[in-house]
C-alpha positions in Angstrom: 0.1 0.1 -0.1 1.5 3.3 -1.0 1.7 6.2 1.6 -0.8 8.2 -0.4 -3.2 5.5 0.2 -2.6 5.2 3.9 -5.1 6.5 6.5 -2.1 7.7 8.4 0.3 9.0 6.0 2.1 11.5 8.5 5.2 10.2 10.3 6.3 11.6 13.5 9.8 11.0 14.9 11.4 11.6 18.3 14.3 10.6 20.2 14.4 8.9 23.7 17.1 7.9 26.0 17.9 4.3 26.9 16.1 4.8 30.1 13.1 6.3 28.5 12.9 3.4 26.1 13.1 1.0 28.9 10.2 2.8 30.6 8.2 2.8 27.5 8.9 -0.9 27.0 7.9 -1.9 30.7 4.5 0.1 30.3 3.8 -1.6 27.1 4.6 -5.0 28.9 2.2 -4.0 31.7 -0.4 -3.4 29.2 0.4 -6.5 27.3 0.9 -4.9 24.0 3.9 -5.3 21.6 2.9 -2.8 18.9 4.9 0.3 20.1 3.4 2.6 17.2 0.0 1.8 18.4 0.9 2.3 22.0 2.5 5.6 21.4 -0.2 6.9 19.3 -2.9 5.9 22.0 -0.8 7.6 24.8 -0.3 10.6 22.6 -4.0 11.2 21.8 -5.6 9.7 24.9 -3.1 10.4 27.7 -3.2 13.4 29.8 -0.7 15.8 31.3 -1.5 17.2 34.7 -0.9 20.8 35.2 -2.0 22.1 38.6 -2.9 25.8 38.7 -4.8 26.3 41.9 -5.2 30.1 42.6 -6.8 28.7 45.7 -3.4 27.4 46.7 -1.9 30.8 46.3 -4.7 32.3 48.3 -4.2 29.8 51.1 -0.4 30.5 51.3 -1.3 34.3 51.7 -3.9 33.6 54.3 -1.5 31.5 56.3 1.2 34.0 56.2 -1.1 36.9 57.4 -2.5 34.6 60.1 1.1 33.5 61.2 2.0 37.2 61.4 -1.2 37.9 63.4 -0.6 35.1 65.9 2.9 36.4 66.3 1.9 39.8 67.1 -0.8 38.6 69.5 1.7 36.5 71.3 4.1 39.2 71.6 1.5 41.6 72.9 0.2 39.0 75.4 3.7 38.7 76.8 4.0 42.3 77.2 0.8 43.2 78.5 -0.6 40.0 80.0 -3.8 40.4 78.1 -5.5 39.0 75.1 -8.5 40.6 73.3 -11.6 39.0 72.2 -11.6 40.9 68.9 -7.9 39.6 68.2 -9.2 36.0 68.9 -12.1 36.3 66.8 -9.9 37.6 64.0 -7.7 34.3 64.3 -10.7 32.2 64.5 -12.1 33.8 61.3 -8.9 33.5 59.5 -8.6 29.7 60.6 -12.0 29.1 59.1 -11.0 30.7 55.9 -7.8 28.6 55.9 -9.8 25.4 56.4 -12.1 26.5 53.7 -9.2 27.0 51.3 -8.0 23.4 52.2 -11.3 21.8 51.4 -11.6 23.8 48.0 -8.1 22.4 47.1 -8.8 18.8 48.2 -12.1 19.0 46.1 -10.1 20.1 43.0 -7.5 17.4 43.4 -10.4 14.8 44.2 -11.5 15.6 40.8 -8.2 14.7 38.9 -7.9 11.1 38.4 
């Protein structure tokens, strides 16, 4: 059959290291396939790459930094004055709630990736 009559008439070439080839062969063996071309085509078309971009994670880190700074200031003030104010404790509790909500959002996103 000539290449003009082939269903797949575009050839792609790429190089791999010996270690990468070994990994490919191992994965093919695990699947029970010997046709490398079919395996590579299937992985290229149906495989997926996971790229995590979670703005919630950046927000969570920011909240943790802010909360940590507040806690340090509150501790310092408590040592200096011997007093802790209800408003400060309420602020910390509110920030803790926000942190846990951020963690729940991230875990929800991660649970959807499978």
